[in-house]
C-alpha positions as CSV (number, residue, x, y, z in Angstrom):
1,M,6.3,-10.3,16.0
2,C,4.3,-7.3,17.2
3,F,5.2,-4.8,19.9
4,V,2.8,-3.7,22.6
5,S,3.8,-0.4,24.1
6,P,4.1,-0.2,27.9
7,Q,2.3,3.1,27.9
8,S,-0.8,1.7,26.1
9,E,-1.9,-1.8,26.2
10,S,-4.0,-1.2,23.0
11,L,-1.1,0.0,20.7
12,V,0.1,-2.8,18.5
13,V,2.8,-2.3,15.9
14,C,2.8,-4.7,13.0
15,Q,5.7,-6.2,11.0
16,V,6.0,-5.7,7.3
17,D,6.1,-8.8,5.1
18,Q,9.7,-9.3,3.8
19,D,8.5,-9.9,0.2
20,L,6.7,-6.5,0.5
21,V,9.8,-4.8,1.8
22,K,11.8,-6.0,-1.3
23,K,8.9,-5.0,-3.6
24,L,8.8,-1.5,-2.0
25,N,12.5,-1.1,-2.4
26,D,12.4,-2.1,-6.0
27,F,9.4,0.3,-6.5
28,R,11.2,3.2,-4.9
29,F,14.2,2.9,-7.1
30,R,12.6,1.8,-10.3
31,K,13.8,3.5,-13.5
32,E,10.4,3.6,-15.3
33,T,8.8,7.0,-15.6
34,T,5.2,5.7,-15.9
35,N,2.7,6.0,-13.1
36,A,2.5,3.1,-10.7
37,A,1.0,2.3,-7.3
38,I,1.3,-0.3,-4.5
39,I,-1.7,-0.8,-2.2
40,M,-1.0,-2.4,1.1
41,K,-3.3,-3.7,3.8
42,I,-2.9,-5.0,7.3
43,D,-3.5,-8.7,7.8
44,K,-5.1,-8.6,11.3
45,D,-4.6,-12.3,11.9
46,K,-0.9,-12.2,11.2
47,Q,-0.5,-8.6,12.4
48,Q,1.5,-7.9,9.3
49,V,1.5,-5.4,6.5
50,V,1.1,-7.2,3.2
51,L,0.7,-6.4,-0.5
52,E,-3.0,-5.9,-1.5
53,E,-2.6,-4.8,-5.2
54,E,0.0,-3.5,-7.5
55,Y,-0.6,-1.3,-10.6
56,E,2.2,-0.7,-13.1
57,V,0.6,1.8,-15.5
58,F,-2.3,4.0,-15.2
59,E,-3.1,7.3,-16.8
60,I,-4.0,10.7,-15.2
61,R,-4.6,13.4,-17.8
62,N,-5.2,16.3,-15.3
63,T,-6.2,16.9,-11.7
64,E,-9.9,16.8,-12.4
65,D,-9.4,13.1,-13.3
66,L,-8.6,12.4,-9.6
67,T,-12.2,12.0,-8.5
68,E,-13.5,9.4,-6.1
69,E,-15.1,7.5,-9.0
70,W,-11.8,7.4,-10.9
71,L,-10.0,6.1,-7.8
72,R,-12.7,3.5,-7.2
73,S,-12.6,2.3,-10.8
74,K,-8.8,2.4,-11.3
75,L,-7.3,1.5,-8.0
76,G,-10.0,-0.3,-6.1
77,F,-9.9,2.2,-3.2
78,F,-13.1,2.6,-1.1
79,R,-14.1,-1.0,-1.2
């Protein structure tokens, strides 16, 4: 169910998939100390935030590793 604001007919707020809510809660309180990432997307048809990809372990040696190319290759950003 989405909410349309009375002030703006174009503002639509999406729900978050319940499986994703559980996964985010587990992710937030995980005990591992390794790097991990959850990438979410908005399913426009369902008007819902859903899981796109999940990464458990990836390596960053220093801040120079955080380049656009590295992000593209490791996390699939910038598709």
